[in-house]
C-alpha positions as CSV (number, residue, x, y, z in Angstrom):
1,X,0.4,10.8,55.2
2,X,1.8,8.4,51.7
3,X,5.1,7.7,51.4
4,X,7.2,9.3,48.8
5,X,8.0,6.4,46.9
6,X,4.8,5.2,47.1
7,X,3.1,8.2,45.3
8,X,6.3,7.7,43.1
9,X,5.4,4.3,42.1
10,X,1.2,5.5,41.3
11,X,2.9,8.1,39.4
12,X,5.2,5.8,37.2
13,X,2.4,3.3,36.6
14,X,-0.1,6.1,35.5
15,X,2.9,6.8,33.2
16,X,3.5,3.1,31.5
17,X,-0.1,2.7,31.4
18,X,-0.9,5.8,29.0
19,X,2.4,4.8,27.0
20,X,1.0,1.6,26.3
21,X,-2.5,2.6,25.7
22,X,-0.9,5.1,23.2
23,X,1.8,2.4,22.0
24,X,-1.5,0.4,21.3
25,X,-3.3,3.0,19.7
26,X,-0.8,4.3,17.6
27,X,0.1,0.5,16.0
28,X,-4.0,-0.5,15.4
29,X,-4.9,2.4,14.0
30,X,-1.8,4.7,12.6
31,X,0.8,2.5,11.6
32,X,1.4,-1.6,11.3
33,X,3.0,-4.3,10.5
34,X,2.5,-6.3,7.3
35,X,4.2,-9.2,5.8
36,X,4.0,-9.9,1.5
37,X,2.8,-13.0,0.4
38,X,3.2,-13.3,-3.1
39,X,5.4,-12.5,-6.4
40,X,3.1,-9.4,-8.0
41,X,5.4,-6.5,-6.8
42,X,8.8,-8.4,-7.7
43,X,11.1,-6.5,-8.3
44,X,10.2,-3.7,-5.8
45,X,9.5,-6.2,-2.9
46,X,9.5,-9.8,-2.5
47,X,7.7,-12.8,-1.0
48,X,8.9,-12.5,2.7
49,X,9.5,-9.1,3.2
50,X,8.1,-7.2,6.1
51,X,6.5,-3.4,5.7
52,X,5.5,-0.5,7.4
53,X,1.9,0.6,6.5
54,X,1.3,4.3,7.2
55,X,-2.7,3.7,8.2
56,X,-3.5,7.3,8.9
57,X,-2.5,9.6,5.9
58,X,-4.9,8.8,3.4
59,X,-7.3,10.5,5.9
60,X,-5.8,13.5,5.1
61,X,-5.1,13.4,1.8
62,X,-5.6,11.3,-1.7
63,X,-3.3,8.8,-2.9
64,X,-0.7,9.5,-5.4
65,X,0.2,7.6,-8.8
66,X,2.8,5.6,-7.9
67,X,2.1,4.9,-3.9
68,X,2.1,1.3,-2.9
69,X,-1.4,0.5,-1.2
70,X,-2.4,-2.1,1.1
71,X,-5.6,-3.2,-0.2
72,X,-8.7,-5.6,1.3
73,X,-8.4,-8.3,-1.1
74,X,-11.7,-9.6,-3.3
75,X,-11.6,-12.3,-0.3
76,X,-12.3,-11.3,3.2
77,X,-9.0,-12.8,4.3
78,X,-7.0,-11.5,1.7
79,X,-5.2,-8.1,1.6
80,X,-3.2,-7.0,-1.5
81,X,-0.2,-5.2,-2.1
82,X,-0.2,-2.9,-5.6
83,X,0.9,0.3,-6.6
84,X,-1.6,3.4,-8.2
85,X,-1.4,3.9,-11.8
86,X,-4.8,5.4,-12.0
87,X,-6.3,8.0,-10.2
88,X,-10.1,9.2,-10.6
89,X,-10.9,10.6,-14.2
90,X,-7.3,9.5,-15.7
91,X,-7.1,7.2,-18.8
92,X,-5.4,4.0,-18.8
93,X,-4.0,2.6,-22.3
94,X,-1.6,0.0,-23.1
95,X,1.2,0.5,-26.3
96,X,2.1,-2.9,-28.6
97,X,5.5,-3.1,-26.6
98,X,4.1,-3.4,-23.2
99,X,3.5,0.1,-21.3
100,X,1.3,1.5,-19.8
101,X,-0.6,5.1,-21.1
102,X,-1.8,7.6,-18.5
103,X,-3.9,10.1,-20.5
104,X,-1.9,10.0,-23.2
105,X,1.5,9.7,-21.9
106,X,3.7,7.0,-21.2
107,X,4.5,6.4,-17.5
108,X,8.6,5.9,-16.5
109,X,8.3,2.4,-14.8
110,X,12.3,1.7,-14.0
111,X,10.4,-0.8,-11.3
112,X,8.4,-2.8,-13.4
113,X,9.4,-6.6,-14.1
114,X,7.9,-7.7,-17.6
115,X,5.7,-6.0,-19.9
116,X,2.4,-4.3,-19.5
117,X,-0.7,-5.5,-21.1
118,X,-4.0,-4.6,-20.9
119,X,-5.4,-8.8,-20.8
120,X,-9.0,-8.8,-22.2
121,X,-9.6,-5.5,-20.3
122,X,-11.4,-2.8,-22.9
123,X,-8.9,0.1,-23.4
124,X,-8.7,3.1,-23.1
125,X,-10.5,2.8,-19.9
126,X,-11.1,5.5,-17.5
127,X,-11.0,5.1,-13.7
128,X,-14.4,5.8,-11.9
129,X,-14.6,8.7,-9.3
130,X,-13.7,7.6,-6.0
131,X,-11.6,4.6,-7.3
132,X,-8.0,3.6,-8.6
133,X,-6.5,1.5,-10.9
134,X,-4.0,-0.2,-9.2
135,X,-1.3,-2.8,-11.0
136,X,1.9,-5.1,-9.2
137,X,5.1,-4.0,-10.4
138,X,5.7,-7.9,-11.5
139,X,3.4,-7.4,-14.5
140,X,2.8,-10.4,-15.7
141,X,2.1,-12.0,-12.8
142,X,0.0,-10.0,-10.9
143,X,-4.1,-10.0,-10.2
144,X,-4.4,-6.6,-10.5
145,X,-6.9,-4.0,-12.0
146,X,-6.8,-5.8,-15.2
147,X,-8.6,-8.7,-13.5
148,X,-10.3,-7.1,-10.6
149,X,-11.3,-3.9,-12.0
150,X,-10.6,-0.4,-10.2
151,X,-9.9,0.0,-6.7
152,X,-12.5,1.6,-4.8
153,X,-10.8,4.1,-1.9
154,X,-12.6,3.0,1.0
155,X,-10.8,-0.4,0.1
156,X,-7.3,1.2,0.5
157,X,-6.1,0.7,3.8
158,X,-3.0,2.3,3.5
159,X,0.5,3.0,2.5
160,X,3.6,1.2,2.4
161,X,6.0,3.3,3.5
162,X,9.0,1.5,5.0
163,X,10.7,-2.0,4.8
164,X,11.6,-3.6,8.3
165,X,13.0,-7.2,6.6
166,X,15.1,-8.6,5.3
167,X,18.2,-6.3,6.7
168,X,19.8,-5.7,3.8
169,X,16.9,-4.3,2.4
170,X,16.1,-1.9,5.4
171,X,14.8,1.7,4.8
172,X,12.1,3.7,2.5
173,X,10.3,3.0,0.2
174,X,10.2,5.1,-3.2
């Protein structure tokens, strides 16, 4: 007959093993920590900030206009952080005074730094099926869909949902 403390130790070991396995699965497949490594999302996000990325929700729903997404970049070792501006089928255009038009209506974008221009792309531009049109909030210093073209939905890694660092900016992202 086993001693009670051995059984209790075994039970705790199994529980701890399951908890560690679940935590690793959640971290790798549902959520991840992401560091901002450029200035293209200023004034919303700045270099060095740390974010929590939701990698799960886009398996159940499509991105929404205004979401901040993490994208597998054109170079295999780079990830991009951008804001969704256009959804599949949307017509993207720009006003002469530097604002974005989606389907003929000017976007309200209080988070934008700088002015938004087409930068040589042919407009109006219709976002293809299964793609997004994304831009950085720092419009004059962003490599985005104006240069890269539309972003395939399959390239979207996740959505930035929470700011961890710095502590004075700790909290959700709007």
